[in-house]
C-alpha positions as CSV (number, residue, x, y, z in Angstrom):
1,M,320.1,-5.2,63.8
2,Q,317.0,-5.6,61.5
3,K,315.8,-9.1,60.9
4,A,315.9,-10.6,57.4
5,P,312.6,-10.6,55.5
6,A,312.3,-14.4,55.8
7,Q,312.8,-14.2,59.6
8,Q,310.3,-11.3,59.9
9,L,307.7,-13.4,58.0
10,V,308.3,-16.4,60.2
11,D,307.9,-14.4,63.3
12,H,304.6,-13.0,62.0
13,L,303.3,-16.4,60.9
14,F,304.3,-18.0,64.2
15,R,301.7,-15.7,65.9
16,H,299.0,-16.4,63.3
17,E,299.6,-20.0,62.5
18,S,301.3,-21.8,65.3
19,G,298.2,-22.0,67.5
20,K,296.2,-23.5,64.6
21,M,298.9,-26.1,63.9
22,V,299.3,-27.1,67.6
23,A,295.5,-27.4,67.9
24,V,295.3,-29.8,64.9
25,L,298.3,-31.9,66.0
26,T,297.0,-32.1,69.5
27,R,293.8,-33.6,68.2
28,I,295.8,-36.2,66.3
29,F,298.3,-37.0,69.0
30,G,296.1,-36.4,72.1
31,M,296.4,-33.8,74.8
32,H,298.9,-36.0,76.6
33,N,301.3,-35.5,73.7
34,L,301.0,-31.7,73.7
35,E,304.8,-31.3,73.8
36,M,305.2,-33.6,70.7
37,A,302.7,-31.4,68.9
38,E,304.6,-28.3,69.9
39,D,307.9,-29.9,68.7
40,V,306.4,-30.7,65.3
41,V,305.3,-27.1,64.9
42,Q,308.7,-25.8,66.1
43,E,310.4,-28.0,63.5
44,A,308.2,-26.7,60.7
45,F,309.1,-23.1,61.6
46,L,312.8,-23.9,61.9
47,K,312.7,-25.6,58.5
48,A,311.0,-22.4,57.1
49,I,313.9,-20.2,58.4
50,Q,316.4,-22.5,56.6
51,V,314.5,-22.9,53.4
52,W,312.9,-19.5,52.9
53,K,316.1,-17.5,52.9
54,F,316.7,-19.0,49.4
55,G,313.2,-18.0,48.3
56,M,309.8,-17.8,49.9
57,P,306.9,-20.0,48.8
58,P,303.8,-18.4,47.2
59,N,301.6,-19.3,50.2
60,P,303.8,-19.4,53.3
61,A,301.0,-20.3,55.7
62,A,300.0,-23.3,53.5
63,W,303.6,-24.3,53.3
64,L,303.9,-24.4,57.1
65,M,300.6,-26.4,57.4
66,Q,301.8,-28.9,54.8
67,T,305.2,-29.3,56.4
68,A,303.5,-30.0,59.8
69,R,301.0,-32.4,58.2
70,N,303.8,-34.4,56.5
71,K,305.7,-34.6,59.8
72,A,302.6,-35.8,61.5
73,I,302.1,-38.5,58.9
74,D,305.7,-39.6,59.3
75,I,305.3,-39.9,63.1
76,V,302.0,-41.8,62.9
77,R,303.6,-44.3,60.4
78,R,306.7,-44.7,62.4
79,E,305.1,-45.2,65.8
80,G,302.6,-47.6,64.4
81,Y,300.4,-48.0,67.5
82,A,297.2,-46.2,68.5
83,R,297.7,-45.8,72.2
84,R,300.0,-42.8,71.7
85,Y,297.2,-40.9,70.0
86,S,293.9,-39.2,70.8
87,A,291.3,-41.7,71.8
88,E,288.9,-39.9,69.5
89,V,291.0,-40.4,66.3
90,A,293.1,-43.5,67.1
91,E,290.9,-45.9,65.2
92,Q,290.7,-43.6,62.2
93,L,294.5,-43.2,62.2
94,T,295.0,-46.9,62.3
95,A,292.6,-47.5,59.4
96,E,293.5,-44.7,57.1
97,T,296.6,-42.8,58.1
98,E,297.3,-40.2,55.4
99,N,293.8,-39.3,54.4
100,T,292.7,-38.9,58.0
101,V,295.7,-36.7,58.9
102,M,295.0,-34.5,55.9
103,Q,291.3,-34.3,56.9
104,F,292.4,-32.7,60.2
105,F,294.1,-29.9,58.3
106,S,290.9,-28.8,56.6
107,D,289.7,-25.3,57.4
108,H,286.7,-26.5,59.3
109,E,288.7,-29.0,61.4
110,I,291.4,-26.3,62.1
111,S,288.8,-24.0,63.6
112,D,287.1,-26.8,65.5
113,S,290.4,-28.0,66.8
114,Q,291.4,-24.6,68.1
115,L,288.2,-24.2,70.0
116,R,288.6,-27.7,71.5
117,L,292.1,-26.9,72.5
118,V,291.0,-23.7,74.3
119,F,288.6,-25.7,76.4
120,A,291.2,-28.5,77.0
121,C,293.7,-25.9,78.3
122,C,290.9,-24.6,80.6
123,H,290.4,-28.1,82.2
124,P,289.2,-27.8,85.8
125,S,291.9,-30.2,87.1
126,L,294.4,-27.5,86.3
127,K,294.8,-24.5,88.5
128,Q,293.1,-21.5,87.0
129,E,296.3,-19.5,86.8
130,D,297.9,-22.4,85.0
131,Q,294.9,-22.7,82.6
132,V,295.3,-19.1,81.5
133,A,299.0,-19.3,81.0
134,L,298.8,-22.6,79.1
135,T,296.1,-21.3,76.7
136,L,297.9,-18.1,76.0
137,K,301.1,-20.1,75.2
138,T,299.6,-23.0,73.3
139,V,296.6,-21.6,71.4
140,S,297.8,-18.1,70.8
141,G,301.6,-18.4,70.7
142,F,302.3,-16.0,73.5
143,G,305.9,-15.8,74.7
144,V,306.7,-16.2,78.4
145,A,307.4,-12.4,78.8
146,E,304.0,-11.5,77.2
147,I,302.2,-13.9,79.5
148,A,304.0,-12.5,82.5
149,R,302.9,-9.0,81.5
150,A,299.3,-10.1,80.8
151,L,299.0,-11.8,84.2
152,L,301.0,-9.2,86.1
153,T,303.7,-11.5,87.3
154,N,307.3,-12.5,86.5
155,E,308.7,-14.9,83.9
156,A,309.9,-17.4,86.4
157,A,306.3,-17.8,87.8
158,I,305.0,-18.3,84.2
159,Q,307.6,-21.0,83.5
160,K,306.6,-22.8,86.7
161,R,302.9,-22.6,85.7
162,L,303.5,-24.0,82.3
163,Y,305.6,-26.8,83.6
164,R,303.0,-27.6,86.3
165,A,300.2,-27.6,83.7
166,K,301.9,-30.0,81.3
167,Q,302.7,-32.4,84.2
168,Q,299.0,-32.4,85.2
169,I,298.1,-33.1,81.6
170,K,300.4,-36.1,81.5
171,E,299.1,-37.4,84.8
172,N,295.4,-36.9,84.1
173,N,293.1,-38.1,81.3
174,I,292.6,-34.7,79.7
175,Y,290.9,-34.8,76.2
176,V,290.8,-32.2,73.5
177,E,287.1,-31.6,73.7
178,I,284.3,-29.1,74.2
179,P,282.6,-30.3,77.3
180,A,278.8,-30.4,77.8
181,G,276.4,-29.6,80.6
182,P,277.8,-28.1,83.9
183,A,281.4,-28.8,82.8
184,L,280.9,-26.3,79.9
185,Y,279.9,-23.5,82.2
186,E,282.7,-24.3,84.6
187,R,285.3,-23.7,81.8
188,L,283.6,-20.8,80.0
189,E,284.7,-18.2,82.5
190,T,288.3,-19.1,82.1
191,V,288.0,-19.1,78.4
192,Y,286.6,-15.5,78.6
193,T,289.5,-14.5,80.8
194,V,292.0,-15.8,78.3
195,L,290.4,-14.0,75.3
196,Y,290.1,-10.8,77.3
197,L,293.8,-10.9,78.3
198,L,294.8,-11.7,74.7
199,F,292.9,-8.7,73.4
200,N,294.2,-6.4,76.1
201,E,297.8,-7.3,75.4
202,G,297.3,-6.3,71.8
203,Y,295.5,-3.1,72.7
204,N,298.4,-2.0,75.0
205,S,301.4,-4.1,74.0
206,I,304.4,-4.9,76.1
207,K,306.6,-4.4,73.0
208,A,308.7,-1.2,73.1
209,E,308.2,-0.1,69.5
210,E,304.6,-1.3,69.0
211,L,301.9,0.2,71.3
212,I,299.1,-1.6,69.5
213,R,299.5,-5.1,68.2
214,K,296.5,-5.6,65.9
215,D,297.4,-9.2,65.3
216,L,296.8,-10.1,68.9
217,C,293.5,-8.2,69.0
218,M,292.4,-9.8,65.7
219,E,293.3,-13.2,67.1
220,A,291.2,-12.6,70.2
221,M,288.3,-11.4,68.2
222,R,288.6,-14.4,65.8
223,L,288.6,-16.9,68.7
224,C,285.7,-15.1,70.4
225,K,283.7,-15.1,67.2
226,L,284.4,-18.8,66.8
227,L,283.1,-19.3,70.3
228,S,280.0,-17.3,69.6
229,E,279.3,-19.4,66.5
230,N,279.5,-22.7,68.4
231,K,276.3,-23.9,70.1
232,A,278.3,-24.4,73.3
233,G,279.6,-20.8,73.4
234,A,276.7,-18.8,72.0
235,K,276.0,-17.2,75.4
236,P,275.2,-13.6,76.4
237,S,278.6,-13.1,78.0
238,T,280.3,-14.3,74.8
239,Y,278.4,-11.6,72.8
240,A,279.2,-9.0,75.4
241,L,282.9,-9.8,75.2
242,L,282.8,-9.7,71.4
243,A,281.0,-6.3,71.5
244,L,283.7,-4.9,73.8
245,M,286.4,-6.1,71.4
246,C,284.7,-4.6,68.4
247,L,284.0,-1.2,70.1
248,Q,287.6,-0.9,71.4
249,A,289.1,-2.0,68.0
250,S,287.1,0.6,66.2
251,R,289.5,3.3,67.6
252,F,292.7,1.7,66.4
253,D,293.4,4.2,63.6
254,S,292.9,7.3,65.8
255,R,295.1,6.3,68.7
256,I,298.5,6.7,67.0
257,D,299.7,9.4,64.6
258,E,302.0,9.0,61.7
259,N,305.0,9.5,64.0
260,N,303.9,6.7,66.3
261,S,302.9,9.2,68.9
262,I,299.9,8.5,71.2
263,I,296.8,10.6,70.6
264,L,294.7,10.8,73.8
265,L,291.0,10.2,73.7
266,Q,290.0,13.8,74.0
267,H,292.2,14.7,70.9
268,Q,291.3,11.8,68.7
269,D,289.7,12.3,65.2
270,R,286.4,10.5,65.6
271,T,285.9,10.4,61.9
272,K,288.6,7.8,61.8
273,W,286.7,5.5,64.1
274,N,285.7,2.4,62.2
275,Q,281.9,2.7,61.9
276,Q,281.5,-0.9,60.7
277,L,283.1,-2.2,63.8
278,I,281.1,0.1,66.0
279,Q,277.8,-1.1,64.4
280,M,279.0,-4.7,64.9
281,G,279.7,-3.9,68.5
282,Y,276.2,-2.5,69.0
283,C,274.8,-5.6,67.3
284,Y,276.6,-8.0,69.6
285,L,275.7,-5.8,72.6
286,N,272.1,-6.2,71.7
287,Q,272.5,-9.9,71.4
288,S,274.1,-10.0,74.8
289,S,271.0,-8.6,76.5
290,K,269.0,-11.8,75.9
291,G,269.4,-13.2,79.3
292,D,269.2,-12.3,83.0
293,Y,272.9,-12.5,83.9
294,L,275.0,-9.4,84.0
295,S,278.7,-10.1,83.5
296,V,281.7,-7.7,83.7
297,Y,281.8,-7.8,79.9
298,H,278.3,-6.4,79.7
299,I,279.3,-3.4,81.8
300,E,282.7,-2.9,80.1
301,S,281.1,-3.1,76.6
302,A,278.4,-0.6,77.7
303,I,281.2,1.8,78.8
304,A,282.9,1.4,75.4
305,A,279.6,2.0,73.7
306,E,279.1,5.2,75.7
307,H,282.3,6.6,74.2
308,C,281.2,5.6,70.7
309,L,277.8,7.2,71.1
310,A,279.3,10.6,72.0
311,A,279.9,12.9,69.0
312,T,282.7,14.7,70.9
313,F,284.7,14.1,74.0
314,S,282.9,16.9,75.8
315,Q,279.5,15.5,74.9
316,T,280.2,12.2,76.6
317,N,277.7,11.4,79.3
318,W,280.2,11.3,82.1
319,Q,277.6,10.9,84.9
320,H,276.2,7.8,83.2
321,M,279.8,6.6,82.7
322,L,280.4,7.0,86.4
323,H,277.2,5.0,87.2
324,L,278.5,2.2,85.0
325,Y,281.8,2.2,86.7
326,N,280.1,2.0,90.1
327,I,278.3,-1.1,88.9
328,L,281.5,-2.6,87.5
329,L,283.3,-1.9,90.8
330,G,280.7,-3.9,92.6
331,I,281.3,-6.9,90.4
332,K,285.0,-6.5,89.8
333,P,286.7,-4.5,92.6
334,T,290.2,-4.6,91.1
335,P,292.9,-1.9,91.3
336,V,292.5,-1.2,87.5
337,V,288.8,-0.7,87.8
338,M,289.3,1.6,90.8
339,L,291.9,3.6,88.8
340,N,289.6,3.9,85.7
341,R,286.7,5.0,87.9
342,A,288.9,7.6,89.5
343,V,289.7,9.0,86.0
344,I,286.0,9.4,85.4
345,L,285.6,11.1,88.7
346,S,288.4,13.6,87.8
347,T,286.7,14.2,84.4
348,C,283.5,15.0,86.3
349,G,285.4,17.7,88.2
350,Q,286.3,15.7,91.4
351,T,290.0,15.5,90.9
352,E,291.0,15.8,94.6
353,K,288.6,13.0,95.5
354,A,289.9,10.9,92.6
355,I,293.5,11.2,93.8
356,M,292.4,10.2,97.4
357,E,290.7,7.1,96.0
358,I,293.7,6.1,94.0
359,L,296.0,6.5,97.0
360,A,293.6,4.4,99.0
361,I,293.8,1.4,96.6
362,T,295.1,-1.7,98.5
363,G,298.8,-2.2,97.7
364,I,299.1,1.2,95.9
365,E,302.7,1.6,97.0
366,A,303.8,-1.5,95.2
367,L,301.7,-0.7,92.2
368,L,303.2,2.7,91.9
369,Q,306.7,1.2,91.8
370,T,305.9,-1.6,89.3
371,Q,303.0,-0.5,87.0
372,Y,303.5,2.8,85.1
373,I,299.8,3.5,84.6
374,Y,299.1,4.4,88.2
375,S,301.8,7.1,88.4
376,A,300.9,8.3,84.9
377,V,297.3,8.9,85.9
378,L,298.3,10.6,89.2
379,G,300.7,12.8,87.3
380,D,297.9,14.0,85.1
381,M,295.6,14.7,88.0
382,Y,298.3,16.6,90.0
383,L,298.9,18.6,86.8
384,T,295.1,19.4,86.6
385,L,295.3,20.7,90.2
386,K,298.5,22.7,89.4
387,D,300.4,20.7,91.9
388,Y,303.5,20.8,89.7
389,G,305.9,19.2,92.1
390,N,303.9,16.0,92.6
391,A,303.0,16.0,88.9
392,K,306.7,16.0,87.9
393,S,307.7,13.2,90.3
394,M,304.7,11.0,89.2
395,L,305.3,11.5,85.5
396,A,309.0,10.9,85.8
397,L,308.3,7.7,87.7
398,S,305.9,6.5,85.1
399,A,308.4,7.3,82.3
400,R,311.0,5.1,84.0
401,L,308.6,2.2,84.4
402,T,307.1,1.9,80.9
403,N,308.9,0.1,78.1
404,S,306.8,1.7,75.3
405,T,308.6,4.3,73.2
406,A,305.3,6.0,72.4
407,E,304.3,6.2,76.1
408,K,307.8,7.5,77.0
409,N,307.5,10.2,74.3
410,L,304.0,11.3,75.6
411,L,305.2,11.4,79.2
412,G,308.3,13.3,78.1
413,K,306.2,16.0,76.5
414,K,304.1,16.3,79.7
415,L,307.2,16.6,81.8
416,K,308.5,19.5,79.6
417,I,305.2,21.3,80.2
418,V,305.5,20.8,83.9
419,E,309.1,21.9,84.1
420,Q,308.2,25.1,82.2
421,L,305.5,25.8,84.8
422,L,307.6,25.1,87.9
């Protein structure tokens, strides 16, 4: 059943606005009152569902912000004592309740509050796995299923992480702040991980009917740009990550056709690639070179740039691409990097070696049974070698594992080709 227009808009705005609202309210109430802030935001969205079915306001996002602000003012007045609130704003709230609360809903304060909340969620007293889950949930409005997909685990594990993180927040003095000195660098790596996962979930979404979720990618890019514009976050790795996002996002319009079918890289119309985003990516990549530290984001953005520099798929410098993946593998020896490097090997004409390297990945048996991409890649490689029996079994396995309709359709077309060749 299709959702009503009001419900669809509320769902859309929850992704775009809930993180901003929670960030502002957390600065007002303090990190120890994170659940109170989330409750206020939830109430604003529930009220929107009830009210908007009779007619939507001219500016729905502003309506939500105002509703949350009014609720915050009511709570501050009702509670009447400062110790419940953020140490930073307690004195201000006591002296001038309404004006101060309104101040925290200004555009500048909203942006500042979100960045502060990202760093607060990445506090070192929390386990890193809990930091990532909490940030995706609180700042970006991820659902539990989305977080589980992004972190390659199950929903029960994510629920446990979120509960554990909130308990830690209550038991420790965690402030909504951007740290300074060594504490800043300690948290930056986790912040990068969160933004990277957020972008990746949008680029290859868990949702069955939506392969690309541009809203998630744009949110990751917005937060990363916000980080780059803050003195604390203006670091080479930040620019490298932002370059990667721009270069990957430039290909959005060429990845899916009008029938929501996937267009593979070798068949994409490169005239549809967004040249403005590509140039922005190059610019940020140049900025990232001002330093002596080579992060995984430097290498991944260089790989993305290599694709954008090639006029056609066949003109891609695959040997240089393989060199970059060799460097990346040395820094980040994960199954996904090994898989992607194997794809480049196959493109360079070493398909048999590529298959052997995939099958040698630690835990490949479990990955093949749970992550569709491994069997999908192997299916393509077996097809290249005209090993149609293995190609069919791998492609069929992949089709069973993926939730994406677009991916199922693509795999289905490949299976028909294989069956005709058997």
